[in-house]
N, C-alpha and C positions, 0 to 999 in steps of 0.2 A: 211446625206450618212455615213453608217458605217463604221470603220477603220478596213483594213486587213492587218494582219501583212506581209504577204507575197506577192511578186508579184504573184505568183501562184493563189492565191484567194482561198486556200484549206476552205471547208465549215467550217471544226473542228476549224479553229483558227477566224470565222467571231465573232464579240462581240454577235451578236443577238441571232447566234446560242447557241452559250456558257449559255448567259442568260436563254433564255428556256430552255434550258437542264436542267441547275441550279434549275428550279423552277419545271421542271416536276418531277426531283430526290427527291425534298424536298416533294412534294406534295405525291407522292409513298411512300416516310417513315413515314410522317405522317398517311397516311391511314392504311399502315401497323401495325404500333404502335397501332392506335385504334383498328383495327380487332383481334391485339394479345390480347389485353386487353379484350375486349368483349368474346372472344373463351375462353380466362381461368377464367372470371367471369361465363361464362354459365357451364363449365366444374365443377367450384368448388361448384357453387350452386346444379348440378343435383348429384355430391358426395356426399353433406351432406342433400338433399332432399329436399331444398327449391325450393319453386314454384315461377316461376317470370311471369305469366300469371296475366292478369287483368279480370279473369272469376268473381273474387270477389266482384267486382264492383256494379253488379246487385243483389246481396245477402242484406237481409234485416240488417241494423247497430246496431241494438238492443242496442244503448245505447243514452243518453242525451243529448242537448245541450244545455246550459243555456241561449244563446243569440241568436235570428235567424232571419234574415228579411224574409227571407220565413216561411210561417209554416211548421214546422219541430215535427215529432214524432219519436220515436225508430223505427216504423215500415219500416220506408224510407230506402232507399237503401246506401250502401256505396257510390257510386256515389254521391247520392244526399246530404248526409252529407260533402263531401268533396266540394261541390260546397257551401253549407253556410259557411263553413269555408274560402272559397276564397272572397265571398261576406263580410263576417265580417272584414278582412285586407282591402278590398278594402274601407269600409266605414269607416275605422278608418287613412287610409291612406288618402283619399280624402281629408276628414274635416280636419285632421292633416295639410296637405299641405298647405290649404288654410287660416287655422289661424296662423300657423309658417310662412308663408309668413306676413302674415298683422302685428302679434307682432315683427317679425325679422324686417320689414322696420321702424316700429315705433322705435325700438331700435338702428337702425343702424342711423337715423337720431337725434335721443336726445344723442347719443354719439359724434355727431359733433356739438352739441348744443353750444353755447357761455354760458347760462348759467350754469355756475360750477354745482350746486345741481344736476340739471337734467344730465349732463354728469358725473358726479361721481357717481350718481345712475345708469345709464347704463353700466358705468363700471362696476361696483361690481356684476350687476346681470349675465353680459355678461360671466366675468371671473369664478364666481362662478358655472355657468352651464357647461361651456367648462370644468372644471376641477373635475367633480363631475361623475362617470360613470353613466350611463342612467339606469341600473339596481337598483342602489341605489336610484336614483331618483324615481323610480316607486314603491319600497318598501315603501319610504317616503310618497307619495302620496296616496296609497291604503291602508297601514297600518296605518298612523299618520294622515291622514285625512280624509280620505272616512270612513273607518273605525269606527271612533271617532263620527259620526255623529249621532244625536238623533235617537231612535227608531220610528219606524210608527207612535205610538199613539202622541209621541211628534215632530211631523216633522215641521221642518220651512217651514211655507207657505210663497208663494210670490205670487205675482199678477199676475192671468193667470187664475184660480189658479194652482201653481206650488208647489208642495211638495218634499221638500229635506228629505231623510233619510238614515238610512241604508241601507235599499233595494234599493236604487237608487234615481233618479231623475223622478218623475211622472209629466206629461206636459198634460195640456187640449190638446187636438188633434181635427181635423177636417177629419171627412171621408166624402166620395160621399154617397148623398142621391140617389134614386134609378133615379132620373131624374138628376143625375150631371155630367153623360156623356155628356150630351148638353154642359152643361157649360165647361166641360173640354176641349172637342170639340174647343169652340170657343177659349179659352184661347190659345191653341196651335196655332190656325188660325191666332190669334191677333200677336202672336208672331213672326211667319214667315211672315206675311203680315208687320210687320211694320220693320223688318229687310230688307226686299226687298225694301220697300220705301225709307228707309235710303241710300240703295246703289245705287239706282237708282236714286233718287232725286239729291243726292249730286253729283253723276257724271254727270247729267245735269248741275247742276249749274259749274261745271268747264268746259264743253264744251261749254255753253252758255254764261257764264261771268254775271250772273244775277241771284237773289237770287230765290232760289227754296220752301226755309223753310222746308226743311227736317226733321230739328229736330221737329218741331212742327206738323208737318202732320203724323212722325213717333209716336208721343206720343199720338195723337188724334187716330191713329188707334189702340196701345195697349191699350188704356182704352176703345174706342167704341166698339170694336167688343168681348170683354167678357162682356161686359155690357149687349150686345143683347143676347149674351148666359145663362147670368144670368136671365134675363127675361124670355127667353124661355123655362128656366128650370123651370119654377113657381115661382121663387124669392126665393128659398130654396134649392140651389142644395147641400148645405154641413149640415152637422148634427156635432154639438159638442159633443165630447166623453171627459165626466170631469170623472178623477180618483176621486174614492169612497173608503173611509176607510172601508173596511169590516173584521172583526175579527183582525188579525194579520198582513194583509199587505193591500195596495190598489188595486183595481180592475178598469180596464178602462183606456184610456188615452194612451198614448207614454210613455213608460217606458227608461230610459236609466241606465243600470247597474253601479254598482258602478266599476266592472271590467271595462267597456268599459271609463268611466268616468278616472279613474287613468290613463288608458294606453293613453288616448286622451292627457291627461293634461301632463303627462310627456313626451311626445312626442311632443309636441308641445312648452312647455318651454326650452327643451334640444335642438332642430334643433333651435329655433329662435335665440338662442345664435350665432350660426355659421352663421344664414342668417344675422344676424346682422353685423357682421364683414364683409360679402360679399359686402354687400348693404353698408357699410362704406366706405372700399376700391374701390370699383366701382364709387361711387361719387366722391373719393378724385382723381380719374385719370382723371377727368375731368378738364380740362385745366383752369386756373382760368380768361384767358383773355375771354373765354365763358360769365364768369359770369360778369365781367366788362363791356364787350360789351352790355348784356341785362340791367343793370343797365342803362348805358348812353341812351338807347332809352327808359328808362322810366318805365321798368316793375318792378313790386312788388316781394317781397319775394316769394310768394307763384306761380307766374307766371313764377318766375326764376326757381323753384324747378320742378314744372309740366311741363311747356314747354321747357327748356334748360338743366338743368342738368341730370333730370331721363332719358330722351330719350337717351342722349349720353352714361349716366351709363349705361343703359342695356345691352349695347355691351359688356362691362367687366362684367356685373354681371350675366349675363345668363349661361355662361359656368359652372362656380362653382355652382350656383343654382341649376343647374342637378342634381350633383352629392348629393347636400342636399336633394332633393327630393326623388334620390334614396336611400338613407342611412335611411329617415323618413321609406319609405316602409318596408325596410329590415330588420332595427329594431324594426318594430311590432312583429317579431317572439318573442321577449321577453315577450310578452304576456303571453306566458307559466307560467312564475314565480308567476303570478299574477290570474292565471285562467279564462283568457280572452279568448271565444273559438275562436280565429284566425285560419289560415290555418296550422301553425304550431303545435297548438295543438290540434285542429281536426286531423288531421293527425297522431299524436302520438297515442291518442285515436283509432284512426283506426287501426294502427299497434297493440298494444295489442289485441283489437279483432280480427283481422282475421289473423295475423301472419305473414302478406305479407311484411315484411320490406325493400327489394329493391324496387317492383314495387312502395310503397307508397312514398319512399323517391324520386325516381325518378319524379315521380309527383310532388311534394312538390317544388322540384329545378328548373323541368319546369315552373310551373306555376309562380316562385319567378322571372326567366328568361325572361318570356313572359310579364311581367309585367315591370320588367325594361327595355326591349327593347321597348315597345310602348310606354313608358313615356319618353324613349331618344330621339324616333322619332319625336314625336310633339315637344319637347322643342328644339329638334335640328333643325325642320322646322321653328319653329318660330326666333330661332337664326340666320338662315342664311335671314331671310327676314329683320332683321335690322341692318345686319352687313352692314357699309360703304364699299363703291365700293372704291378701292385705283387705284387712276390714274398715 
């Protein structure tokens, strides 16, 4: 029941009415401030002859992009060039998140090691990378490491074959043969069926209380269905594309540019140091009694880590881990310093070509915001699933 300060029960003294009125007034003031800002921006842009429309999106970009997941040439539109920048950012962010998580977890565990040497090495690595600006690390990796590699003629040859030189990393890649779509479909079908079998058979085991061998059945499906697709495609669904030195550079295969390599290594090594501290603090937050109880029932060190410590530590680790993932994605904008064609770098070139600074900056900000919101949404959903329900 709401409290009323007078026996007359006047509505303007009702706390619920006052709270609602305060929220309405606050919302009106905020909307008015936004409207005032937008109107002034439009008026200032009109006075200076600055176009705020997005009609340039369908015009030819007429500038090259050094690295692209999709086939790109200068005749493509500004919109397509922007998409290439977005995909390049997503490529370095997704791979960087995976590698930084793996390296950070290893460093966090090493930081807790009882081995003095391992512990000190992890400590030096973490403190070194946490106290050096990321931009400095990117310059070190790009100019002091990747630019000092040998020329293509004297490339470092690794098994694969893989060729490492100043022009980048050339890897033998596989591309689909004309009949490869059958194998690709069978591979996807096998993954889906294996997941379905895992979920259904595991649930049946819980309901019936007897073994259903869900792991073995799922693995058999995952291997058998793609194998049938391999046979149906004629036994040769993939064609190897081997890099070959022609003139001053390699042709064929999959190329990873020095800019991408320096960007990826810099982001991973830098962010892993912060993730290591998150992992260390999360593990130390687990009650020591849990470890002692696990040892008392005969669990080994690895079993204690994977079955007892990490599942409980994830409740502490996940929230700050989300922030590190978002930082890694946003820090990729520093790629402009070493020439990697990420979202911000491509956007800056679009501004120079089209002269539409305000719309393009709006597109860049909206894209980074969308990436951050999607990442936060996915990880927050995971975080809710693992949170302990307090009673």
